[in-house]
PyMOL Python script that loads the backbone (N, CA, C, O; Angstrom):
from pymol import cmd

cmd.read_pdbstr("""\
ATOM      1  N   MET A   1     -49.407 123.527  -6.815  1.00  0.00           N
ATOM      2  CA  MET A   1     -47.895 122.792  -6.975  1.00  0.00           C
ATOM      3  C   MET A   1     -47.684 121.778  -5.532  1.00  0.00           C
ATOM      4  O   MET A   1     -47.513 122.106  -4.358  1.00  0.00           O
ATOM      5  N   PRO A   2     -47.770 120.581  -6.108  1.00  0.00           N
ATOM      6  CA  PRO A   2     -47.778 119.716  -4.494  1.00  0.00           C
ATOM      7  C   PRO A   2     -46.531 119.678  -3.880  1.00  0.00           C
ATOM      8  O   PRO A   2     -45.500 119.860  -4.526  1.00  0.00           O
ATOM      9  N   THR A   3     -46.543 119.415  -2.467  1.00  0.00           N
ATOM     10  CA  THR A   3     -45.418 119.838  -1.376  1.00  0.00           C
ATOM     11  C   THR A   3     -45.109 118.321  -1.417  1.00  0.00           C
ATOM     12  O   THR A   3     -45.878 117.370  -1.557  1.00  0.00           O
ATOM     13  N   LYS A   4     -43.846 118.361  -1.266  1.00  0.00           N
ATOM     14  CA  LYS A   4     -42.921 117.031  -1.170  1.00  0.00           C
ATOM     15  C   LYS A   4     -43.029 116.710   0.606  1.00  0.00           C
ATOM     16  O   LYS A   4     -42.825 117.589   1.443  1.00  0.00           O
ATOM     17  N   THR A   5     -43.339 115.474   0.896  1.00  0.00           N
ATOM     18  CA  THR A   5     -43.683 114.948   1.633  1.00  0.00           C
ATOM     19  C   THR A   5     -43.062 113.846   2.483  1.00  0.00           C
ATOM     20  O   THR A   5     -42.920 112.728   1.987  1.00  0.00           O
ATOM     21  N   SER A   6     -42.629 114.131   3.916  1.00  0.00           N
ATOM     22  CA  SER A   6     -41.612 113.047   4.238  1.00  0.00           C
ATOM     23  C   SER A   6     -41.976 111.827   4.099  1.00  0.00           C
ATOM     24  O   SER A   6     -43.187 111.612   4.156  1.00  0.00           O
ATOM     25  N   LYS A   7     -40.871 110.455   3.836  1.00  0.00           N
ATOM     26  CA  LYS A   7     -40.902 109.387   3.675  1.00  0.00           C
ATOM     27  C   LYS A   7     -40.869 108.560   4.816  1.00  0.00           C
ATOM     28  O   LYS A   7     -40.997 107.341   4.704  1.00  0.00           O
ATOM     29  N   GLY A   8     -40.652 109.305   6.276  1.00  0.00           N
ATOM     30  CA  GLY A   8     -40.040 109.185   7.019  1.00  0.00           C
ATOM     31  C   GLY A   8     -38.858 108.041   7.381  1.00  0.00           C
ATOM     32  O   GLY A   8     -38.198 108.012   6.342  1.00  0.00           O
ATOM     33  N   GLY A   9     -38.502 107.478   7.933  1.00  0.00           N
ATOM     34  CA  GLY A   9     -37.351 107.332   8.394  1.00  0.00           C
ATOM     35  C   GLY A   9     -35.730 108.151   9.131  1.00  0.00           C
ATOM     36  O   GLY A   9     -36.015 109.298   9.477  1.00  0.00           O
ATOM     37  N   ARG A  10     -34.902 107.967   9.285  1.00  0.00           N
ATOM     38  CA  ARG A  10     -33.658 108.860   9.936  1.00  0.00           C
ATOM     39  C   ARG A  10     -33.613 110.140   9.016  1.00  0.00           C
ATOM     40  O   ARG A  10     -33.763 110.228   7.797  1.00  0.00           O
ATOM     41  N   PRO A  11     -33.371 111.069   9.932  1.00  0.00           N
ATOM     42  CA  PRO A  11     -33.338 112.569   9.091  1.00  0.00           C
ATOM     43  C   PRO A  11     -31.982 112.682   8.581  1.00  0.00           C
ATOM     44  O   PRO A  11     -30.919 112.310   9.079  1.00  0.00           O
ATOM     45  N   ALA A  12     -32.230 113.254   7.516  1.00  0.00           N
ATOM     46  CA  ALA A  12     -30.471 113.489   7.051  1.00  0.00           C
ATOM     47  C   ALA A  12     -29.496 114.021   7.567  1.00  0.00           C
ATOM     48  O   ALA A  12     -29.707 115.165   7.972  1.00  0.00           O
ATOM     49  N   VAL A  13     -28.347 113.565   7.731  1.00  0.00           N
ATOM     50  CA  VAL A  13     -27.244 113.766   8.377  1.00  0.00           C
ATOM     51  C   VAL A  13     -26.120 113.714   7.666  1.00  0.00           C
ATOM     52  O   VAL A  13     -26.132 113.104   6.597  1.00  0.00           O
ATOM     53  N   ASP A  14     -24.908 114.362   8.145  1.00  0.00           N
ATOM     54  CA  ASP A  14     -23.561 114.223   7.421  1.00  0.00           C
ATOM     55  C   ASP A  14     -22.991 113.453   7.703  1.00  0.00           C
ATOM     56  O   ASP A  14     -22.055 113.513   8.500  1.00  0.00           O
ATOM     57  N   SER A  15     -23.632 111.902   6.778  1.00  0.00           N
ATOM     58  CA  SER A  15     -23.125 110.309   7.480  1.00  0.00           C
ATOM     59  C   SER A  15     -23.036 109.240   6.233  1.00  0.00           C
ATOM     60  O   SER A  15     -23.884 109.363   5.349  1.00  0.00           O
ATOM     61  N   GLU A  16     -22.495 108.666   6.168  1.00  0.00           N
ATOM     62  CA  GLU A  16     -22.306 106.899   4.976  1.00  0.00           C
ATOM     63  C   GLU A  16     -22.705 105.618   5.949  1.00  0.00           C
ATOM     64  O   GLU A  16     -22.939 105.106   7.043  1.00  0.00           O
ATOM     65  N   ARG A  17     -22.572 105.590   4.608  1.00  0.00           N
ATOM     66  CA  ARG A  17     -23.354 103.909   5.529  1.00  0.00           C
ATOM     67  C   ARG A  17     -22.094 102.824   5.413  1.00  0.00           C
ATOM     68  O   ARG A  17     -21.288 102.803   4.483  1.00  0.00           O
ATOM     69  N   VAL A  18     -22.100 102.093   6.350  1.00  0.00           N
ATOM     70  CA  VAL A  18     -20.643 101.254   6.211  1.00  0.00           C
ATOM     71  C   VAL A  18     -21.717  99.903   6.149  1.00  0.00           C
ATOM     72  O   VAL A  18     -22.822  99.976   6.688  1.00  0.00           O
ATOM     73  N   ASP A  19     -21.308  98.796   5.505  1.00  0.00           N
ATOM     74  CA  ASP A  19     -21.655  98.100   5.733  1.00  0.00           C
ATOM     75  C   ASP A  19     -20.785  96.352   6.322  1.00  0.00           C
ATOM     76  O   ASP A  19     -19.913  96.010   5.522  1.00  0.00           O
ATOM     77  N   VAL A  20     -20.911  95.681   7.148  1.00  0.00           N
ATOM     78  CA  VAL A  20     -20.118  95.111   7.420  1.00  0.00           C
ATOM     79  C   VAL A  20     -20.680  93.911   8.304  1.00  0.00           C
ATOM     80  O   VAL A  20     -21.667  93.934   9.039  1.00  0.00           O
ATOM     81  N   ARG A  21     -19.508  92.499   7.965  1.00  0.00           N
ATOM     82  CA  ARG A  21     -19.947  91.171   8.320  1.00  0.00           C
ATOM     83  C   ARG A  21     -19.483  90.786   9.705  1.00  0.00           C
ATOM     84  O   ARG A  21     -18.303  90.434   9.711  1.00  0.00           O
ATOM     85  N   LEU A  22     -20.125  90.753  10.963  1.00  0.00           N
ATOM     86  CA  LEU A  22     -19.489  90.071  12.121  1.00  0.00           C
ATOM     87  C   LEU A  22     -20.182  88.820  12.616  1.00  0.00           C
ATOM     88  O   LEU A  22     -21.325  88.363  12.600  1.00  0.00           O
ATOM     89  N   PRO A  23     -19.025  88.477  13.050  1.00  0.00           N
ATOM     90  CA  PRO A  23     -18.855  86.932  13.764  1.00  0.00           C
ATOM     91  C   PRO A  23     -19.749  86.914  14.754  1.00  0.00           C
ATOM     92  O   PRO A  23     -19.672  87.890  15.501  1.00  0.00           O
ATOM     93  N   ARG A  24     -20.842  85.871  15.092  1.00  0.00           N
ATOM     94  CA  ARG A  24     -21.415  85.503  15.542  1.00  0.00           C
ATOM     95  C   ARG A  24     -21.175  85.957  17.078  1.00  0.00           C
ATOM     96  O   ARG A  24     -22.097  86.554  17.634  1.00  0.00           O
ATOM     97  N   GLU A  25     -19.936  85.692  17.813  1.00  0.00           N
ATOM     98  CA  GLU A  25     -19.809  86.277  19.028  1.00  0.00           C
ATOM     99  C   GLU A  25     -19.597  87.477  19.135  1.00  0.00           C
ATOM    100  O   GLU A  25     -19.516  87.869  20.299  1.00  0.00           O
ATOM    101  N   LEU A  26     -19.441  88.427  18.140  1.00  0.00           N
ATOM    102  CA  LEU A  26     -19.499  90.244  18.280  1.00  0.00           C
ATOM    103  C   LEU A  26     -20.795  90.358  18.439  1.00  0.00           C
ATOM    104  O   LEU A  26     -21.312  90.848  19.443  1.00  0.00           O
ATOM    105  N   LEU A  27     -21.661  89.735  17.060  1.00  0.00           N
ATOM    106  CA  LEU A  27     -23.658  90.147  17.669  1.00  0.00           C
ATOM    107  C   LEU A  27     -23.908  89.807  18.823  1.00  0.00           C
ATOM    108  O   LEU A  27     -24.773  90.492  19.368  1.00  0.00           O
ATOM    109  N   ASP A  28     -23.333  88.733  19.604  1.00  0.00           N
ATOM    110  CA  ASP A  28     -23.701  88.317  20.696  1.00  0.00           C
ATOM    111  C   ASP A  28     -23.751  89.037  22.296  1.00  0.00           C
ATOM    112  O   ASP A  28     -24.424  89.171  23.318  1.00  0.00           O
ATOM    113  N   GLY A  29     -22.146  89.455  21.439  1.00  0.00           N
ATOM    114  CA  GLY A  29     -21.668  90.854  22.640  1.00  0.00           C
ATOM    115  C   GLY A  29     -22.135  91.854  22.343  1.00  0.00           C
ATOM    116  O   GLY A  29     -22.395  92.471  23.376  1.00  0.00           O
ATOM    117  N   ILE A  30     -22.527  92.639  21.097  1.00  0.00           N
ATOM    118  CA  ILE A  30     -23.825  93.791  20.604  1.00  0.00           C
ATOM    119  C   ILE A  30     -24.489  94.008  21.003  1.00  0.00           C
ATOM    120  O   ILE A  30     -24.764  95.101  21.498  1.00  0.00           O
ATOM    121  N   ASP A  31     -25.605  92.194  20.960  1.00  0.00           N
ATOM    122  CA  ASP A  31     -26.701  91.975  21.323  1.00  0.00           C
ATOM    123  C   ASP A  31     -26.459  92.340  22.943  1.00  0.00           C
ATOM    124  O   ASP A  31     -27.318  93.049  23.469  1.00  0.00           O
ATOM    125  N   ALA A  32     -25.421  91.924  23.688  1.00  0.00           N
ATOM    126  CA  ALA A  32     -25.827  91.894  25.125  1.00  0.00           C
ATOM    127  C   ALA A  32     -25.752  92.841  25.770  1.00  0.00           C
ATOM    128  O   ALA A  32     -26.107  92.888  26.948  1.00  0.00           O
ATOM    129  N   PHE A  33     -25.128  94.070  24.927  1.00  0.00           N
ATOM    130  CA  PHE A  33     -24.613  95.545  25.383  1.00  0.00           C
ATOM    131  C   PHE A  33     -26.181  95.929  25.264  1.00  0.00           C
ATOM    132  O   PHE A  33     -26.686  96.336  26.310  1.00  0.00           O
ATOM    133  N   SER A  34     -26.962  95.857  24.200  1.00  0.00           N
ATOM    134  CA  SER A  34     -27.905  96.468  24.115  1.00  0.00           C
ATOM    135  C   SER A  34     -29.337  95.937  25.490  1.00  0.00           C
ATOM    136  O   SER A  34     -30.237  96.546  26.069  1.00  0.00           O
ATOM    137  N   ASP A  35     -28.914  94.765  25.485  1.00  0.00           N
ATOM    138  CA  ASP A  35     -30.036  95.014  26.568  1.00  0.00           C
ATOM    139  C   ASP A  35     -29.608  95.035  27.625  1.00  0.00           C
ATOM    140  O   ASP A  35     -30.270  94.519  28.525  1.00  0.00           O
ATOM    141  N   SER A  36     -28.108  95.750  27.962  1.00  0.00           N
ATOM    142  CA  SER A  36     -28.071  96.493  29.395  1.00  0.00           C
ATOM    143  C   SER A  36     -28.586  97.713  29.278  1.00  0.00           C
ATOM    144  O   SER A  36     -28.910  98.311  30.304  1.00  0.00           O
ATOM    145  N   GLU A  37     -28.773  98.358  27.898  1.00  0.00           N
ATOM    146  CA  GLU A  37     -29.159  99.601  28.125  1.00  0.00           C
ATOM    147  C   GLU A  37     -30.841  99.871  28.287  1.00  0.00           C
ATOM    148  O   GLU A  37     -31.655  99.171  27.685  1.00  0.00           O
ATOM    149  N   ASN A  38     -31.198 100.887  29.107  1.00  0.00           N
ATOM    150  CA  ASN A  38     -32.448 101.188  29.646  1.00  0.00           C
ATOM    151  C   ASN A  38     -33.553 101.191  28.609  1.00  0.00           C
ATOM    152  O   ASN A  38     -34.674 100.761  28.881  1.00  0.00           O
ATOM    153  N   ASP A  39     -33.112 101.860  26.973  1.00  0.00           N
ATOM    154  CA  ASP A  39     -33.788 101.570  26.132  1.00  0.00           C
ATOM    155  C   ASP A  39     -33.788 100.733  24.852  1.00  0.00           C
ATOM    156  O   ASP A  39     -34.283 100.910  23.739  1.00  0.00           O
ATOM    157  N   ASN A  40     -33.004  99.691  25.442  1.00  0.00           N
ATOM    158  CA  ASN A  40     -32.647  98.854  24.382  1.00  0.00           C
ATOM    159  C   ASN A  40     -32.735  99.030  23.174  1.00  0.00           C
ATOM    160  O   ASN A  40     -33.547  98.344  22.553  1.00  0.00           O
ATOM    161  N   PRO A  41     -31.612 100.378  22.218  1.00  0.00           N
ATOM    162  CA  PRO A  41     -31.750 100.156  21.404  1.00  0.00           C
ATOM    163  C   PRO A  41     -31.608  98.957  20.284  1.00  0.00           C
ATOM    164  O   PRO A  41     -31.532  97.797  20.690  1.00  0.00           O
ATOM    165  N   GLY A  42     -31.571  99.247  18.847  1.00  0.00           N
ATOM    166  CA  GLY A  42     -31.241  98.214  17.905  1.00  0.00           C
ATOM    167  C   GLY A  42     -30.388  98.051  17.814  1.00  0.00           C
ATOM    168  O   GLY A  42     -29.706  98.489  18.740  1.00  0.00           O
ATOM    169  N   ARG A  43     -29.486  97.173  16.480  1.00  0.00           N
ATOM    170  CA  ARG A  43     -28.300  97.498  16.605  1.00  0.00           C
ATOM    171  C   ARG A  43     -27.511  98.465  15.674  1.00  0.00           C
ATOM    172  O   ARG A  43     -26.289  98.370  15.559  1.00  0.00           O
ATOM    173  N   PRO A  44     -28.103  99.212  15.144  1.00  0.00           N
ATOM    174  CA  PRO A  44     -27.317  99.608  14.509  1.00  0.00           C
ATOM    175  C   PRO A  44     -27.050 100.756  15.737  1.00  0.00           C
ATOM    176  O   PRO A  44     -25.933 101.101  16.123  1.00  0.00           O
ATOM    177  N   GLU A  45     -28.252 101.225  16.219  1.00  0.00           N
ATOM    178  CA  GLU A  45     -27.557 102.271  17.421  1.00  0.00           C
ATOM    179  C   GLU A  45     -26.784 101.795  18.704  1.00  0.00           C
ATOM    180  O   GLU A  45     -26.284 102.577  19.512  1.00  0.00           O
ATOM    181  N   THR A  46     -26.732 100.122  18.824  1.00  0.00           N
ATOM    182  CA  THR A  46     -26.180 100.000  19.665  1.00  0.00           C
ATOM    183  C   THR A  46     -24.392  99.971  19.269  1.00  0.00           C
ATOM    184  O   THR A  46     -23.513 100.243  20.086  1.00  0.00           O
ATOM    185  N   VAL A  47     -24.182  99.613  17.967  1.00  0.00           N
ATOM    186  CA  VAL A  47     -22.770  99.883  17.223  1.00  0.00           C
ATOM    187  C   VAL A  47     -22.476 101.335  16.693  1.00  0.00           C
ATOM    188  O   VAL A  47     -21.625 101.346  15.805  1.00  0.00           O
ATOM    189  N   ARG A  48     -22.807 102.126  16.916  1.00  0.00           N
ATOM    190  CA  ARG A  48     -22.766 103.566  16.676  1.00  0.00           C
ATOM    191  C   ARG A  48     -22.415 103.828  18.290  1.00  0.00           C
ATOM    192  O   ARG A  48     -21.286 104.225  18.580  1.00  0.00           O
ATOM    193  N   ARG A  49     -23.528 103.566  19.453  1.00  0.00           N
ATOM    194  CA  ARG A  49     -22.943 103.826  20.505  1.00  0.00           C
ATOM    195  C   ARG A  49     -21.407 103.007  21.087  1.00  0.00           C
ATOM    196  O   ARG A  49     -20.558 103.586  21.764  1.00  0.00           O
ATOM    197  N   ILE A  50     -21.340 101.885  20.737  1.00  0.00           N
ATOM    198  CA  ILE A  50     -20.288 101.051  20.871  1.00  0.00           C
ATOM    199  C   ILE A  50     -19.071 101.896  20.210  1.00  0.00           C
ATOM    200  O   ILE A  50     -18.105 101.944  20.972  1.00  0.00           O
ATOM    201  N   ILE A  51     -18.897 102.511  19.093  1.00  0.00           N
ATOM    202  CA  ILE A  51     -18.397 102.817  18.380  1.00  0.00           C
ATOM    203  C   ILE A  51     -17.699 104.205  19.289  1.00  0.00           C
ATOM    204  O   ILE A  51     -16.620 104.369  19.859  1.00  0.00           O
ATOM    205  N   ARG A  52     -18.824 104.997  19.103  1.00  0.00           N
ATOM    206  CA  ARG A  52     -18.449 106.675  19.969  1.00  0.00           C
ATOM    207  C   ARG A  52     -17.844 106.172  21.042  1.00  0.00           C
ATOM    208  O   ARG A  52     -16.627 106.357  21.015  1.00  0.00           O
ATOM    209  N   ASP A  53     -18.291 105.529  22.099  1.00  0.00           N
ATOM    210  CA  ASP A  53     -17.844 105.188  23.536  1.00  0.00           C
ATOM    211  C   ASP A  53     -16.257 104.750  23.523  1.00  0.00           C
ATOM    212  O   ASP A  53     -15.294 105.020  24.241  1.00  0.00           O
ATOM    213  N   TRP A  54     -16.466 103.918  22.318  1.00  0.00           N
ATOM    214  CA  TRP A  54     -14.040 103.664  22.172  1.00  0.00           C
ATOM    215  C   TRP A  54     -13.605 104.549  21.845  1.00  0.00           C
ATOM    216  O   TRP A  54     -12.539 104.934  22.325  1.00  0.00           O
ATOM    217  N   LEU A  55     -14.275 105.247  20.868  1.00  0.00           N
ATOM    218  CA  LEU A  55     -13.400 106.563  20.295  1.00  0.00           C
ATOM    219  C   LEU A  55     -12.791 107.477  21.319  1.00  0.00           C
ATOM    220  O   LEU A  55     -11.635 107.777  21.619  1.00  0.00           O
ATOM    221  N   ILE A  56     -14.534 107.965  21.944  1.00  0.00           N
ATOM    222  CA  ILE A  56     -13.872 108.787  22.857  1.00  0.00           C
ATOM    223  C   ILE A  56     -13.186 108.249  24.125  1.00  0.00           C
ATOM    224  O   ILE A  56     -12.449 109.064  24.679  1.00  0.00           O
ATOM    225  N   GLY A  57     -13.288 107.047  24.683  1.00  0.00           N
ATOM    226  CA  GLY A  57     -12.528 106.250  25.503  1.00  0.00           C
ATOM    227  C   GLY A  57     -10.467 106.471  25.146  1.00  0.00           C
ATOM    228  O   GLY A  57      -9.661 106.649  26.060  1.00  0.00           O
ATOM    229  N   HIS A  58     -10.153 106.403  23.927  1.00  0.00           N
ATOM    230  CA  HIS A  58      -8.912 106.302  23.312  1.00  0.00           C
ATOM    231  C   HIS A  58      -8.479 107.458  22.943  1.00  0.00           C
ATOM    232  O   HIS A  58      -7.303 107.647  22.631  1.00  0.00           O
ATOM    233  N   GLY A  59      -9.780 108.764  22.936  1.00  0.00           N
ATOM    234  CA  GLY A  59      -8.524 109.351  22.913  1.00  0.00           C
ATOM    235  C   GLY A  59      -8.915 110.021  20.952  1.00  0.00           C
ATOM    236  O   GLY A  59      -8.430 111.058  20.501  1.00  0.00           O
ATOM    237  N   PHE A  60      -9.627 109.312  20.363  1.00  0.00           N
ATOM    238  CA  PHE A  60      -9.845 109.824  19.007  1.00  0.00           C
ATOM    239  C   PHE A  60     -11.318 110.814  18.371  1.00  0.00           C
ATOM    240  O   PHE A  60     -11.777 111.133  17.274  1.00  0.00           O
ATOM    241  N   LEU A  61     -11.624 111.002  19.716  1.00  0.00           N
ATOM    242  CA  LEU A  61     -13.188 111.798  19.459  1.00  0.00           C
ATOM    243  C   LEU A  61     -13.217 112.583  20.194  1.00  0.00           C
ATOM    244  O   LEU A  61     -13.157 112.013  21.283  1.00  0.00           O
ATOM    245  N   ASP A  62     -13.291 113.925  20.377  1.00  0.00           N
ATOM    246  CA  ASP A  62     -12.936 115.040  21.425  1.00  0.00           C
ATOM    247  C   ASP A  62     -15.175 115.386  21.685  1.00  0.00           C
ATOM    248  O   ASP A  62     -15.917 115.817  20.802  1.00  0.00           O
ATOM    249  N   ILE A  63     -15.461 115.119  22.671  1.00  0.00           N
ATOM    250  CA  ILE A  63     -16.635 115.355  22.769  1.00  0.00           C
ATOM    251  C   ILE A  63     -17.206 116.801  23.138  1.00  0.00           C
ATOM    252  O   ILE A  63     -18.347 117.252  23.042  1.00  0.00           O
ATOM    253  N   GLN A  64     -15.897 117.425  23.639  1.00  0.00           N
ATOM    254  CA  GLN A  64     -16.186 118.976  23.283  1.00  0.00           C
ATOM    255  C   GLN A  64     -17.576 119.716  22.682  1.00  0.00           C
ATOM    256  O   GLN A  64     -17.820 119.215  21.584  1.00  0.00           O
ATOM    257  N   GLY A  65     -18.524 120.700  23.026  1.00  0.00           N
ATOM    258  CA  GLY A  65     -19.107 121.335  22.465  1.00  0.00           C
ATOM    259  C   GLY A  65     -20.054 119.976  21.188  1.00  0.00           C
ATOM    260  O   GLY A  65     -20.345 120.257  20.025  1.00  0.00           O
ATOM    261  N   ARG A  66     -20.366 118.484  21.923  1.00  0.00           N
ATOM    262  CA  ARG A  66     -20.945 117.893  21.269  1.00  0.00           C
ATOM    263  C   ARG A  66     -22.110 117.441  22.662  1.00  0.00           C
ATOM    264  O   ARG A  66     -21.957 117.406  23.883  1.00  0.00           O
ATOM    265  N   ASP A  67     -23.275 117.142  21.754  1.00  0.00           N
ATOM    266  CA  ASP A  67     -24.200 117.053  22.098  1.00  0.00           C
ATOM    267  C   ASP A  67     -24.919 118.204  23.422  1.00  0.00           C
ATOM    268  O   ASP A  67     -26.076 118.048  23.814  1.00  0.00           O
TER     269      ASP A  67
END
""", "prot")
cmd.dss("prot")
cmd.show_as("cartoon", "prot")
cmd.util.cbc("prot")
cmd.orient("prot")
């Protein structure tokens, strides 16, 4: 019996897709943040980092035991 092969892409995680349109000024800020990062992440990863940092900074996300 054939085995299932990976199609690549991100590994399965407990997550949901969120689609949002952003004005140019926010996209420019996101791109500037990405450019300032050493690993120059793409927009999706940059947005995840920005949201995570904001949530941690405002006390909405407890990072104990994570990473």
